[in-house]
N, C-alpha and C positions, 0 to 999 in steps of 0.2 A: 351323325345319324346313329341312333341306337336300334338294334334289332332285338325282337323278342325271341328268346331261345329256349325258354322253359315255361312252366305253368304261369298263368297270370291271375291276377285278382280282377275278375271281369266287372264286378259291380262296385268296386272301391278304387278310388284314385289315391295312391299313397306316395307322399314325398316326405322325407325325413331330412331335417336340416340341423347341423351341429354348429353352434356359435361359441366362440371363446377366444381368449388371448392366444398369441403365438406361443407354441410350446405346451399348450394345455392338454394335448392328446386328441384333438379333433380327428386328425388323419388316422391315428391308430384305432379309434373307436369306429370310424367310418369303414375302415378296412375289415374290422371284426364283424360289423353289421352286414357288410357286403358278403363275406363268407357265410354267415349264418343264414341270410335270406336266400342266397344262391344255392343252398343245399337243395331246395325244392322249387323256388320261385325265380322269376326273372327280375334281377335287380342290377343297377349300375351305380358306381361311384361317380360323383360329379364334383370336380375340384373347381372352386370359384375364385381362388386367389390368383395373384399375378405370377408368382413363382419365380425362382431364380433360374429355372431351366428354360424359360421363355426366351427364344431367340428370334422373335418376330422383327419385322422391319422397324416398327416403332421402338422396340427395345434397343436395336442397334443404333438408332438415332439418339436415343437417350444416353447410351454409353459414349457416343462421339461427343455429344454436348457436354458431358461431365468431364471429358478429357480437355476440351477447350477451356472450360471454367477453371480447371486445375492449373492450366497454363497461365491464365490471367492472374490467378492468385499468386503464382510463383513470381510473376512480373512485379506484383505489388510489393513483395518483400525483398526484391533484389534491386540493385542499381542506385543511382543518385536520388537525392530528394526531388530534383526537377522531374526526373523520370516518373517517380512515384506520384507526384501531383498530376502529371499529364495522364497517367493511366487511371487515376482516381476520377478525373473529370469525365473520361470516356466510359467509366465503369457503369454509369446509369443506363446508357443505351445497351452496351454489351451485356450487362447484367441481366437485362430483360431478354435479349435475344438468345443468350445461351441457356436461359431457363425454358424457352419454348419447347424443346424436345421433352423435358420433364412433364410439362403441362399436357402436351399432346399424348404422351404415353399414359398419363393418368386417365385422360378421356378415353383412350383406346382400350384400356382395361375394362371400363364400363361397357363399351360397345361390344367387346368380345363376350363379356359376361351375359349380356342380353341375348346374344346368339346362342350361347350354351343353354341358358334357361329356356329359351323357346324350343330348342331341340329336345331337351329332357322333358319338357311339358308334353310334347307329342308322344314321347315314349310312355309317360305316365298315362296318357289318355288311351293308349293301346293295352294297358293293364300292367305295365312294368312298375317297378319301384325305384324312385330316384333318391339317392342318398347324397345330400349336399354337404360337402366339406367347406363351410363358410357360406354366407349368403349376404349380399349387400343390404345394409341397413341405412336407409336414406335419412333417418332422423339424427344420425350421429356424424356431423360434419368433421372430416379430418381424422376420424377415429375408426380404427378397424377397416371395414370395407365400405364406409360411407363416402360421401362426396369429398374429393380431395383437391380439385383444381382451385376453387375459390379460397379454400382454407389455406393452402400452400401459398397462394399469391398474396393473401392478406399478411401471412406470417413473414413473408420476405419483402413486404412493402412494394409490391409490383402490381400495377393495374394499367391495362390498356385494352383496346378493342378486341384484339386477338385472344387474349386471356379470358375476357368476359365471354366471348363466343365459345371457347372451349369449355368453360365452366357451365354454360347454358346447355351445351350438347351433352356433357357428362350427366347433368341432372336429368335431361330428357331420357337418356338410356336407363338411369337408375329408377326413374318413375315408371318406365315401361316394365322393368323387372318386377316392381311391386305388384303388378297385375297377376303375377304367377306365384304368389306367396305359397310356400310349402305348408 
């Protein structure tokens, strides 16, 4: 929830969104704009990326899943030929299962982004200025902040009901975000 603490632009709803590649200076420019606007007006930075600092429940599940996957890959490279073929046969099922945390996390990023956009939209309706550092672009699958679940699943050759359900849910949240275009 964002609170209005300075002057507002009562008859104008202003949202500014910066898009670009990682490392292109979006955060720096957003920070500078925030300082400049907050000199007299009520403005807030809104970070829309997943971020390395995110230690949510879904992020912890993803990290645990990655550790399990690394353990499986280590098993594939060690041991006898018979052991390698046994692990390889089971890899299809476990390959999918250990990827579930990743797909869930990607969907959860879209869900959280929707909640953030909704809150910042209310702030803008009260007269504040929202400065978005990133904004999901639904037309770019697998690129930047667009839909990731179905793209990642296709790239890894994985497809099942659970993954399709997560991809559908991610797309639902991303389409809802598009209603709040800055």
